[in-house]
MARVO-884800 format. One record per residue (C-alpha): residue in one letter; residue number from 1; x, y, z; chain. Coordinates in pm, whole numbers. Example, Ala and Ser with C-alpha at 12.3 -4.5 7.8 and 13.67 -1.06 7.14 Angstrom:
% residues 2
+---------+-----+--------+--------+--------+--------+
: residuo : num :     px :     py :     pz : cadena :
+---------+-----+--------+--------+--------+--------+
:       A :   1 :   1230 :   -450 :    780 :      A :
:       S :   2 :   1367 :   -106 :    714 :      A :
+---------+-----+--------+--------+--------+--------+
END
This chain:
% residues 416
+---------+-----+--------+--------+--------+--------+
: residuo : num :     px :     py :     pz : cadena :
+---------+-----+--------+--------+--------+--------+
:       M :   1 :   4697 :  -2505 :  -2235 :      A :
:       T :   2 :   4353 :  -2415 :  -2099 :      A :
:       R :   3 :   4262 :  -2079 :  -1942 :      A :
:       V :   4 :   3932 :  -2040 :  -1755 :      A :
:       I :   5 :   3775 :  -1768 :  -1546 :      A :
:       H :   6 :   3677 :  -1905 :  -1207 :      A :
:       T :   7 :   3394 :  -1696 :  -1065 :      A :
:       G :   8 :   3093 :  -1748 :   -839 :      A :
:       D :   9 :   2866 :  -1604 :   -571 :      A :
:       T :  10 :   2724 :  -1346 :   -810 :      A :
:       H :  11 :   2395 :  -1345 :   -613 :      A :
:       L :  12 :   2194 :  -1199 :   -899 :      A :
:       G :  13 :   1866 :  -1048 :   -785 :      A :
:       Y :  14 :   1988 :   -943 :   -440 :      A :
:       R :  15 :   1814 :   -614 :   -363 :      A :
:       Q :  16 :   2061 :   -520 :    -91 :      A :
:       Y :  17 :   1941 :   -253 :    154 :      A :
:       H :  18 :   1611 :   -270 :    -41 :      A :
:       Q :  19 :   1776 :    -51 :   -305 :      A :
:       P :  20 :   1697 :   -129 :   -672 :      A :
:       E :  21 :   2035 :     18 :   -763 :      A :
:       R :  22 :   2208 :   -257 :   -568 :      A :
:       R :  23 :   2009 :   -520 :   -754 :      A :
:       T :  24 :   2142 :   -369 :  -1077 :      A :
:       D :  25 :   2497 :   -361 :   -936 :      A :
:       F :  26 :   2505 :   -737 :   -888 :      A :
:       L :  27 :   2406 :   -794 :  -1251 :      A :
:       E :  28 :   2657 :   -540 :  -1379 :      A :
:       S :  29 :   2941 :   -709 :  -1190 :      A :
:       F :  30 :   2850 :  -1039 :  -1353 :      A :
:       R :  31 :   2840 :   -863 :  -1689 :      A :
:       R :  32 :   3193 :   -728 :  -1634 :      A :
:       V :  33 :   3319 :  -1082 :  -1577 :      A :
:       A :  34 :   3164 :  -1194 :  -1906 :      A :
:       D :  35 :   3302 :   -894 :  -2093 :      A :
:       D :  36 :   3649 :   -968 :  -1955 :      A :
:       A :  37 :   3617 :  -1331 :  -2067 :      A :
:       V :  38 :   3548 :  -1220 :  -2423 :      A :
:       E :  39 :   3821 :   -954 :  -2422 :      A :
:       L :  40 :   4083 :  -1188 :  -2275 :      A :
:       D :  41 :   3992 :  -1474 :  -2510 :      A :
:       I :  42 :   3923 :  -1706 :  -2217 :      A :
:       D :  43 :   3846 :  -2071 :  -2299 :      A :
:       A :  44 :   3550 :  -2094 :  -2058 :      A :
:       V :  45 :   3380 :  -1923 :  -1766 :      A :
:       V :  46 :   3343 :  -2159 :  -1469 :      A :
:       H :  47 :   3084 :  -2053 :  -1211 :      A :
:       A :  48 :   3109 :  -2213 :   -865 :      A :
:       G :  49 :   2750 :  -2163 :   -752 :      A :
:       D :  50 :   2503 :  -1906 :   -619 :      A :
:       L :  51 :   2445 :  -1750 :   -958 :      A :
:       F :  52 :   2118 :  -1622 :   -807 :      A :
:       H :  53 :   2056 :  -1492 :   -457 :      A :
:       D :  54 :   1756 :  -1716 :   -405 :      A :
:       R :  55 :   1557 :  -1994 :   -568 :      A :
:       R :  56 :   1291 :  -1760 :   -703 :      A :
:       P :  57 :   1466 :  -1493 :   -908 :      A :
:       G :  58 :   1247 :  -1226 :  -1064 :      A :
:       L :  59 :   1187 :  -1194 :  -1436 :      A :
:       P :  60 :   1429 :   -896 :  -1466 :      A :
:       D :  61 :   1702 :  -1107 :  -1307 :      A :
:       L :  62 :   1638 :  -1396 :  -1546 :      A :
:       L :  63 :   1633 :  -1169 :  -1850 :      A :
:       G :  64 :   1952 :   -994 :  -1738 :      A :
:       T :  65 :   2123 :  -1329 :  -1687 :      A :
:       L :  66 :   2013 :  -1448 :  -2031 :      A :
:       D :  67 :   2160 :  -1135 :  -2184 :      A :
:       V :  68 :   2498 :  -1193 :  -2020 :      A :
:       L :  69 :   2503 :  -1562 :  -2114 :      A :
:       E :  70 :   2417 :  -1472 :  -2473 :      A :
:       T :  71 :   2718 :  -1241 :  -2477 :      A :
:       L :  72 :   2938 :  -1535 :  -2385 :      A :
:       S :  73 :   2764 :  -1769 :  -2629 :      A :
:       D :  74 :   2797 :  -1526 :  -2919 :      A :
:       A :  75 :   3171 :  -1506 :  -2849 :      A :
:       G :  76 :   3206 :  -1883 :  -2831 :      A :
:       V :  77 :   3293 :  -1885 :  -2458 :      A :
:       P :  78 :   3129 :  -2181 :  -2277 :      A :
:       F :  79 :   2960 :  -2114 :  -1942 :      A :
:       L :  80 :   3000 :  -2408 :  -1703 :      A :
:       A :  81 :   2844 :  -2403 :  -1357 :      A :
:       V :  82 :   2724 :  -2586 :  -1046 :      A :
:       V :  83 :   2427 :  -2510 :   -822 :      A :
:       G :  84 :   2482 :  -2327 :   -493 :      A :
:       N :  85 :   2285 :  -2334 :   -170 :      A :
:       H :  86 :   2106 :  -2005 :   -229 :      A :
:       E :  87 :   1952 :  -2105 :   -560 :      A :
:       T :  88 :   1897 :  -2478 :   -518 :      A :
:       K :  89 :   1548 :  -2611 :   -588 :      A :
:       R :  90 :   1396 :  -2951 :   -521 :      A :
:       D :  91 :   1324 :  -3014 :   -886 :      A :
:       A :  92 :   1487 :  -2877 :  -1201 :      A :
:       Q :  93 :   1733 :  -2594 :  -1145 :      A :
:       W :  94 :   1746 :  -2260 :  -1325 :      A :
:       L :  95 :   2081 :  -2377 :  -1458 :      A :
:       D :  96 :   1894 :  -2657 :  -1637 :      A :
:       L :  97 :   1683 :  -2396 :  -1816 :      A :
:       F :  98 :   1991 :  -2214 :  -1942 :      A :
:       E :  99 :   2139 :  -2547 :  -2049 :      A :
:       S : 100 :   1824 :  -2631 :  -2247 :      A :
:       L : 101 :   1867 :  -2300 :  -2428 :      A :
:       G : 102 :   2224 :  -2389 :  -2519 :      A :
:       L : 103 :   2367 :  -2111 :  -2302 :      A :
:       A : 104 :   2518 :  -2311 :  -2017 :      A :
:       T : 105 :   2646 :  -2652 :  -1914 :      A :
:       R : 106 :   2569 :  -2795 :  -1572 :      A :
:       L : 107 :   2877 :  -2974 :  -1445 :      A :
:       G : 108 :   2843 :  -3315 :  -1284 :      A :
:       D : 109 :   3014 :  -3650 :  -1255 :      A :
:       A : 110 :   3081 :  -3674 :  -1629 :      A :
:       P : 111 :   3379 :  -3479 :  -1764 :      A :
:       V : 112 :   3331 :  -3166 :  -1975 :      A :
:       V : 113 :   3656 :  -3123 :  -2163 :      A :
:       I : 114 :   3774 :  -2770 :  -2242 :      A :
:       G : 115 :   4104 :  -2766 :  -2427 :      A :
:       D : 116 :   4320 :  -3018 :  -2244 :      A :
:       T : 117 :   4129 :  -2998 :  -1914 :      A :
:       A : 118 :   3838 :  -3211 :  -1788 :      A :
:       L : 119 :   3597 :  -3022 :  -1562 :      A :
:       Y : 120 :   3362 :  -3191 :  -1315 :      A :
:       G : 121 :   3095 :  -3052 :  -1084 :      A :
:       L : 122 :   2960 :  -3117 :   -736 :      A :
:       D : 123 :   2654 :  -2910 :   -646 :      A :
:       F : 124 :   2605 :  -2784 :   -292 :      A :
:       V : 125 :   2513 :  -3073 :    -64 :      A :
:       P : 126 :   2357 :  -3016 :    282 :      A :
:       R : 127 :   2587 :  -3129 :    558 :      A :
:       A : 128 :   2347 :  -3401 :    675 :      A :
:       Q : 129 :   2367 :  -3567 :    332 :      A :
:       R : 130 :   2744 :  -3555 :    277 :      A :
:       D : 131 :   2824 :  -3886 :    447 :      A :
:       A : 132 :   2633 :  -4065 :    169 :      A :
:       L : 133 :   2848 :  -3916 :   -109 :      A :
:       D : 134 :   3069 :  -4163 :   -295 :      A :
:       Y : 135 :   3264 :  -3909 :   -506 :      A :
:       E : 136 :   3249 :  -4135 :   -811 :      A :
:       F : 137 :   3336 :  -3951 :  -1131 :      A :
:       E : 138 :   3360 :  -4088 :  -1483 :      A :
:       P : 139 :   3715 :  -4125 :  -1619 :      A :
:       H : 140 :   3872 :  -3887 :  -1871 :      A :
:       D : 141 :   4169 :  -3882 :  -2105 :      A :
:       A : 142 :   4256 :  -3511 :  -2078 :      A :
:       D : 143 :   4589 :  -3381 :  -1948 :      A :
:       H : 144 :   4434 :  -3209 :  -1647 :      A :
:       A : 145 :   4120 :  -3227 :  -1433 :      A :
:       A : 146 :   3943 :  -2988 :  -1195 :      A :
:       L : 147 :   3647 :  -3023 :   -960 :      A :
:       V : 148 :   3406 :  -2728 :   -927 :      A :
:       S : 149 :   3196 :  -2722 :   -611 :      A :
:       H : 150 :   3007 :  -2501 :   -365 :      A :
:       G : 151 :   3042 :  -2518 :     12 :      A :
:       L : 152 :   3267 :  -2438 :    307 :      A :
:       F : 153 :   3574 :  -2660 :    293 :      A :
:       E : 154 :   3849 :  -2712 :    545 :      A :
:       P : 155 :   4126 :  -2606 :    563 :      A :
:       L : 156 :   4051 :  -2289 :    361 :      A :
:       V : 157 :   3756 :  -2195 :    582 :      A :
:       P : 158 :   3837 :  -2216 :    954 :      A :
:       D : 159 :   3647 :  -2498 :   1122 :      A :
:       Y : 160 :   3446 :  -2357 :   1410 :      A :
:       G : 161 :   3307 :  -2703 :   1477 :      A :
:       N : 162 :   3038 :  -2684 :   1211 :      A :
:       V : 163 :   3206 :  -2693 :    868 :      A :
:       Q : 164 :   3276 :  -3065 :    833 :      A :
:       W : 165 :   3348 :  -3075 :    459 :      A :
:       D : 166 :   3714 :  -3158 :    424 :      A :
:       A : 167 :   3886 :  -3086 :     93 :      A :
:       A : 168 :   4152 :  -3350 :    165 :      A :
:       E : 169 :   3884 :  -3613 :    221 :      A :
:       V : 170 :   3709 :  -3525 :   -104 :      A :
:       L : 171 :   4034 :  -3547 :   -297 :      A :
:       E : 172 :   4125 :  -3880 :   -137 :      A :
:       K : 173 :   3786 :  -4043 :   -201 :      A :
:       S : 174 :   3736 :  -3913 :   -555 :      A :
:       T : 175 :   3777 :  -4168 :   -832 :      A :
:       V : 176 :   3944 :  -3902 :  -1049 :      A :
:       E : 177 :   4275 :  -3742 :   -964 :      A :
:       F : 178 :   4219 :  -3366 :   -967 :      A :
:       D : 179 :   4476 :  -3094 :  -1027 :      A :
:       A : 180 :   4256 :  -2825 :   -870 :      A :
:       M : 181 :   3934 :  -2761 :   -678 :      A :
:       L : 182 :   3753 :  -2443 :   -786 :      A :
:       L : 183 :   3516 :  -2346 :   -508 :      A :
:       G : 184 :   3235 :  -2105 :   -430 :      A :
:       D : 185 :   3045 :  -2005 :   -111 :      A :
:       E : 186 :   3324 :  -1827 :     79 :      A :
:       H : 187 :   3309 :  -1462 :    -30 :      A :
:       A : 188 :   3673 :  -1392 :     48 :      A :
:       A : 189 :   3916 :  -1499 :   -223 :      A :
:       T : 190 :   4170 :  -1744 :    -90 :      A :
:       R : 191 :   4379 :  -2040 :   -204 :      A :
:       Q : 192 :   4582 :  -2315 :    -46 :      A :
:       E : 193 :   4762 :  -2628 :   -157 :      A :
:       V : 194 :   4603 :  -2943 :    -13 :      A :
:       D : 195 :   4791 :  -3269 :    -66 :      A :
:       G : 196 :   4959 :  -3126 :   -374 :      A :
:       V : 197 :   4633 :  -2994 :   -523 :      A :
:       W : 198 :   4548 :  -2626 :   -549 :      A :
:       V : 199 :   4216 :  -2550 :   -377 :      A :
:       T : 200 :   4083 :  -2199 :   -429 :      A :
:       Y : 201 :   3784 :  -1976 :   -363 :      A :
:       C : 202 :   3718 :  -1706 :   -620 :      A :
:       G : 203 :   3529 :  -1476 :   -382 :      A :
:       S : 204 :   3208 :  -1291 :   -463 :      A :
:       T : 205 :   3170 :  -1038 :   -742 :      A :
:       E : 206 :   2983 :   -789 :   -520 :      A :
:       R : 207 :   2987 :   -711 :   -150 :      A :
:       T : 208 :   2695 :   -878 :     22 :      A :
:       S : 209 :   2783 :   -748 :    368 :      A :
:       A : 210 :   2985 :   -474 :    539 :      A :
:       S : 211 :   3246 :   -732 :    642 :      A :
:       E : 212 :   3352 :   -784 :    280 :      A :
:       R : 213 :   3594 :   -493 :    250 :      A :
:       D : 214 :   3844 :   -634 :      2 :      A :
:       D : 215 :   3808 :   -550 :   -365 :      A :
:       R : 216 :   3584 :   -788 :   -558 :      A :
:       G : 217 :   3701 :   -997 :   -851 :      A :
:       Y : 218 :   3760 :  -1344 :   -988 :      A :
:       N : 219 :   4037 :  -1594 :  -1060 :      A :
:       I : 220 :   4201 :  -1679 :  -1388 :      A :
:       V : 221 :   4316 :  -2042 :  -1375 :      A :
:       E : 222 :   4563 :  -2170 :  -1631 :      A :
:       F : 223 :   4623 :  -2542 :  -1678 :      A :
:       D : 224 :   4954 :  -2602 :  -1855 :      A :
:       D : 225 :   5270 :  -2751 :  -1707 :      A :
:       G : 226 :   5100 :  -2699 :  -1373 :      A :
:       V : 227 :   4811 :  -2498 :  -1229 :      A :
:       H : 228 :   4866 :  -2123 :  -1233 :      A :
:       I : 229 :   4616 :  -1899 :  -1051 :      A :
:       T : 230 :   4607 :  -1523 :  -1090 :      A :
:       R : 231 :   4367 :  -1274 :   -940 :      A :
:       R : 232 :   4185 :  -1005 :  -1139 :      A :
:       G : 233 :   3972 :   -734 :   -981 :      A :
:       I : 234 :   3656 :   -574 :  -1118 :      A :
:       E : 235 :   3527 :   -226 :  -1062 :      A :
:       T : 236 :   3219 :   -217 :   -841 :      A :
:       R : 237 :   3016 :     50 :   -663 :      A :
:       E : 238 :   3227 :    236 :   -409 :      A :
:       F : 239 :   3190 :    133 :    -45 :      A :
:       V : 240 :   3313 :    389 :    208 :      A :
:       F : 241 :   3408 :    246 :    549 :      A :
:       V : 242 :   3457 :    493 :    834 :      A :
:       D : 243 :   3571 :    339 :   1163 :      A :
:       L : 244 :   3591 :    584 :   1451 :      A :
:       D : 245 :   3704 :    552 :   1811 :      A :
:       L : 246 :   3540 :    862 :   1956 :      A :
:       G : 247 :   3728 :   1031 :   2236 :      A :
:       E : 248 :   3577 :   1230 :   2520 :      A :
:       N : 249 :   3361 :   1519 :   2396 :      A :
:       E : 250 :   3372 :   1383 :   2040 :      A :
:       G : 251 :   3043 :   1312 :   1868 :      A :
:       F : 252 :   2853 :   1389 :   1550 :      A :
:       D : 253 :   3087 :   1669 :   1440 :      A :
:       R : 254 :   3381 :   1427 :   1443 :      A :
:       V : 255 :   3185 :   1174 :   1236 :      A :
:       R : 256 :   3077 :   1445 :    990 :      A :
:       D : 257 :   3435 :   1568 :    947 :      A :
:       R : 258 :   3559 :   1219 :    871 :      A :
:       L : 259 :   3283 :   1162 :    617 :      A :
:       R : 260 :   3379 :   1486 :    443 :      A :
:       E : 261 :   3721 :   1335 :    375 :      A :
:       H : 262 :   3557 :   1099 :    124 :      A :
:       D : 263 :   3367 :   1142 :   -199 :      A :
:       L : 264 :   3033 :    992 :   -102 :      A :
:       T : 265 :   2867 :   1032 :   -440 :      A :
:       D : 266 :   2665 :    717 :   -516 :      A :
:       A : 267 :   2861 :    526 :   -250 :      A :
:       V : 268 :   2742 :    279 :     10 :      A :
:       V : 269 :   2860 :    420 :    344 :      A :
:       H : 270 :   2924 :    217 :    659 :      A :
:       V : 271 :   3014 :    401 :    980 :      A :
:       T : 272 :   3132 :    205 :   1286 :      A :
:       L : 273 :   3159 :    380 :   1621 :      A :
:       D : 274 :   3355 :    285 :   1931 :      A :
:       G : 275 :   3509 :    474 :   2222 :      A :
:       D : 276 :   3386 :    693 :   2507 :      A :
:       G : 277 :   3254 :    986 :   2309 :      A :
:       E : 278 :   2911 :   1141 :   2297 :      A :
:       D : 279 :   2595 :    967 :   2187 :      A :
:       V : 280 :   2553 :    997 :   1812 :      A :
:       S : 281 :   2222 :    982 :   1632 :      A :
:       A : 282 :   2245 :    716 :   1360 :      A :
:       A : 283 :   1964 :    882 :   1168 :      A :
:       R : 284 :   2149 :   1214 :   1169 :      A :
:       V : 285 :   2466 :   1054 :   1034 :      A :
:       E : 286 :   2277 :    867 :    765 :      A :
:       S : 287 :   2089 :   1181 :    661 :      A :
:       F : 288 :   2413 :   1376 :    632 :      A :
:       A : 289 :   2572 :   1105 :    418 :      A :
:       T : 290 :   2276 :   1088 :    180 :      A :
:       E : 291 :   2272 :   1468 :    155 :      A :
:       E : 292 :   2637 :   1441 :     46 :      A :
:       G : 293 :   2528 :   1209 :   -234 :      A :
:       A : 294 :   2556 :    861 :    -81 :      A :
:       L : 295 :   2324 :    594 :   -215 :      A :
:       I : 296 :   2273 :    451 :    130 :      A :
:       A : 297 :   2435 :    490 :    471 :      A :
:       R : 298 :   2437 :    264 :    774 :      A :
:       V : 299 :   2573 :    321 :   1126 :      A :
:       T : 300 :   2687 :     56 :   1373 :      A :
:       D : 301 :   2751 :    186 :   1724 :      A :
:       H : 302 :   2931 :    -70 :   1938 :      A :
:       R : 303 :   2913 :    142 :   2253 :      A :
:       E : 304 :   2672 :    103 :   2537 :      A :
:       I : 305 :   2368 :    326 :   2491 :      A :
:       S : 306 :   2263 :    532 :   2788 :      A :
:       E : 307 :   1905 :    505 :   2906 :      A :
:       D : 308 :   1831 :    868 :   2824 :      A :
:       A : 309 :   1996 :    858 :   2482 :      A :
:       D : 310 :   1801 :    965 :   2177 :      A :
:       L : 311 :   1759 :    624 :   2017 :      A :
:       D : 312 :   1768 :    593 :   1640 :      A :
:       V : 313 :   1777 :    233 :   1525 :      A :
:       A : 314 :   1838 :    148 :   1160 :      A :
:       F : 315 :   1788 :   -201 :   1021 :      A :
:       A : 316 :   1988 :   -262 :    704 :      A :
:       D : 317 :   1770 :   -554 :    599 :      A :
:       P : 318 :   1498 :   -673 :    842 :      A :
:       D : 319 :   1386 :   -949 :    605 :      A :
:       E : 320 :   1736 :  -1094 :    599 :      A :
:       A : 321 :   1752 :  -1074 :    979 :      A :
:       V : 322 :   1435 :  -1285 :   1000 :      A :
:       R : 323 :   1576 :  -1536 :    751 :      A :
:       E : 324 :   1897 :  -1566 :    955 :      A :
:       R : 325 :   1695 :  -1631 :   1273 :      A :
:       V : 326 :   1492 :  -1901 :   1097 :      A :
:       R : 327 :   1814 :  -2066 :    978 :      A :
:       D : 328 :   1943 :  -2064 :   1337 :      A :
:       L : 329 :   1641 :  -2269 :   1454 :      A :
:       G : 330 :   1774 :  -2588 :   1294 :      A :
:       L : 331 :   1446 :  -2665 :   1120 :      A :
:       S : 332 :   1404 :  -2952 :    878 :      A :
:       D : 333 :   1398 :  -2880 :    506 :      A :
:       A : 334 :   1022 :  -2935 :    511 :      A :
:       A : 335 :    971 :  -2684 :    792 :      A :
:       R : 336 :   1184 :  -2425 :    612 :      A :
:       N : 337 :    986 :  -2486 :    295 :      A :
:       L : 338 :    656 :  -2426 :    474 :      A :
:       D : 339 :    792 :  -2121 :    657 :      A :
:       E : 340 :    889 :  -1974 :    321 :      A :
:       T : 341 :    541 :  -2048 :    184 :      A :
:       I : 342 :    361 :  -1877 :    472 :      A :
:       R : 343 :    600 :  -1587 :    537 :      A :
:       E : 344 :    721 :  -1505 :    188 :      A :
:       S : 345 :    453 :  -1643 :    -40 :      A :
:       K : 346 :    342 :  -1412 :   -320 :      A :
:       V : 347 :      0 :  -1579 :   -349 :      A :
:       A : 348 :   -309 :  -1412 :   -209 :      A :
:       D : 349 :   -377 :  -1469 :    161 :      A :
:       S : 350 :   -691 :  -1665 :     77 :      A :
:       N : 351 :   -484 :  -1912 :   -124 :      A :
:       V : 352 :   -204 :  -1968 :    125 :      A :
:       K : 353 :   -382 :  -2265 :    285 :      A :
:       G : 354 :   -415 :  -2438 :    -49 :      A :
:       E : 355 :    -53 :  -2366 :   -134 :      A :
:       V : 356 :     61 :  -2512 :    201 :      A :
:       E : 357 :   -145 :  -2826 :    140 :      A :
:       R : 358 :      7 :  -2862 :   -206 :      A :
:       R : 359 :    361 :  -2832 :    -74 :      A :
:       V : 360 :    298 :  -3076 :    212 :      A :
:       G : 361 :    173 :  -3326 :    -47 :      A :
:       E : 362 :    496 :  -3285 :   -244 :      A :
:       L : 363 :    711 :  -3317 :     68 :      A :
:       L : 364 :    547 :  -3643 :    173 :      A :
:       D : 365 :    730 :  -3804 :   -116 :      A :
:       E : 366 :   1057 :  -3694 :     41 :      A :
:       P : 367 :   1074 :  -3840 :    396 :      A :
:       E : 368 :   1429 :  -3711 :    444 :      A :
:       A : 369 :   1293 :  -3356 :    416 :      A :
:       F : 370 :   1133 :  -3396 :    760 :      A :
:       E : 371 :   1461 :  -3481 :    931 :      A :
:       S : 372 :   1561 :  -3208 :   1175 :      A :
:       A : 373 :   1875 :  -3020 :   1092 :      A :
:       P : 374 :   2167 :  -3080 :   1333 :      A :
:       D : 375 :   2181 :  -2842 :   1627 :      A :
:       T : 376 :   2505 :  -2704 :   1489 :      A :
:       E : 377 :   2391 :  -2671 :   1129 :      A :
:       P : 378 :   2631 :  -2416 :    982 :      A :
:       E : 379 :   2543 :  -2107 :    794 :      A :
:       T : 380 :   2731 :  -2087 :    468 :      A :
:       A : 381 :   2940 :  -1782 :    388 :      A :
:       A : 382 :   2677 :  -1663 :    145 :      A :
:       D : 383 :   2392 :  -1741 :    387 :      A :
:       R : 384 :   2542 :  -1533 :    662 :      A :
:       L : 385 :   2544 :  -1209 :    466 :      A :
:       S : 386 :   2629 :  -1048 :    796 :      A :
:       D : 387 :   2916 :   -870 :    962 :      A :
:       D : 388 :   3083 :  -1186 :   1096 :      A :
:       D : 389 :   3458 :  -1203 :   1052 :      A :
:       E : 390 :   3559 :  -1354 :    718 :      A :
:       S : 391 :   3869 :  -1555 :    640 :      A :
:       E : 392 :   4146 :  -1338 :    502 :      A :
:       G : 393 :   4134 :  -1334 :    123 :      A :
:       A : 394 :   4381 :  -1277 :   -154 :      A :
:       D : 395 :   4437 :   -915 :   -251 :      A :
:       A : 396 :   4268 :   -808 :   -574 :      A :
:       D : 397 :   4427 :   -540 :   -791 :      A :
:       T : 398 :   4131 :   -375 :   -959 :      A :
:       G : 399 :   4136 :   -406 :  -1335 :      A :
:       A : 400 :   4468 :   -588 :  -1353 :      A :
:       E : 401 :   4610 :   -930 :  -1281 :      A :
:       S : 402 :   4795 :   -953 :   -953 :      A :
:       E : 403 :   5153 :  -1068 :   -935 :      A :
:       V : 404 :   5051 :  -1360 :   -715 :      A :
:       E : 405 :   5076 :  -1685 :   -911 :      A :
:       A : 406 :   5023 :  -2036 :   -782 :      A :
:       D : 407 :   5206 :  -2329 :   -937 :      A :
:       T : 408 :   5167 :  -2691 :   -840 :      A :
:       D : 409 :   5544 :  -2720 :   -842 :      A :
:       A : 410 :   5595 :  -2420 :   -615 :      A :
:       E : 411 :   5538 :  -2343 :   -252 :      A :
:       P : 412 :   5175 :  -2249 :   -162 :      A :
:       A : 413 :   5093 :  -1887 :   -240 :      A :
:       D : 414 :   5016 :  -1654 :     43 :      A :
:       A : 415 :   4640 :  -1596 :     45 :      A :
:       D : 416 :   4677 :  -1268 :    228 :      A :
+---------+-----+--------+--------+--------+--------+
END
């Protein structure tokens, strides 16, 4: 029997809402997963990508990650992982650094055997490059096998015409017969049986957007007489969601009264307003929430704003909004690379020209980098980091395993 923790989308280094406390929260959630692995005597921690929020994590993020990985290493718990879309680099990956230090193993087409289970990896692959994949994996002689990957796969993620990575196709074309696919990228935990194989997303370990309302956690996957998947929640910073449909003559006082029903201390507060009530100043609501102890507060008013209304506009993350717009343009990889150099470069302004020339020189060796992205290039679940509707995920019972168990010999578990 082999028992592994299936986690992913930890997004270390994400300074959500520009708050340093949120950056710390993402690391602490990852640390809780590692501590659980040691306490539960897990055979390995399997990370399904997006360990970091971006390809250039800061030194504090790297040091914090090293500390967590050393905790696992000292306890004899292997850390196996693939590379996600947020952290992928054109050359060596950060995961390779951790592997060189003996703290991690980067999964690939060769089996890594843990107990009686062979684990393989498939890093995130841009949609335009997926047709060239041959899904050739080296053979194994273990009792079970699992593929760890990062991306949006049908049928677990609804196809809005832009997903086009089919789990059934991957399983059919693979040269190894897998018992499970352990996936990352979709932040809602969900699972489904596909052609007799359990395919599951572990969900993210922290909320990266206001749409992620379910408790955060990870999966425990047991390979024995079948594949058994249980869900375990982790304690994270409190998010308070207040959704109000304001009636006639209802306004700020109604919002304030509802907020007073919650303990806002150190919480992230999201207020959503609908209805025909009075205009409400977002700044006034946010100020009240922070005065009540909230770490941060944000207001989304879905109602039409009258021309004479006192406008207070709050941007949760303007930098992320710009990044999302750039992703929507369908630029080539080369164009995105240069945009990042010019817009986000940390070098002095006087050196930007030289840095651009250097990067163009590197990109000339990669002609495919200049291919335009398809007009319908999808945003991944982690890329969106917005308030778009998410697929329904499995319930997570904080601090305890749920009673939901998936078995290859049983009917598919309900992901709701």
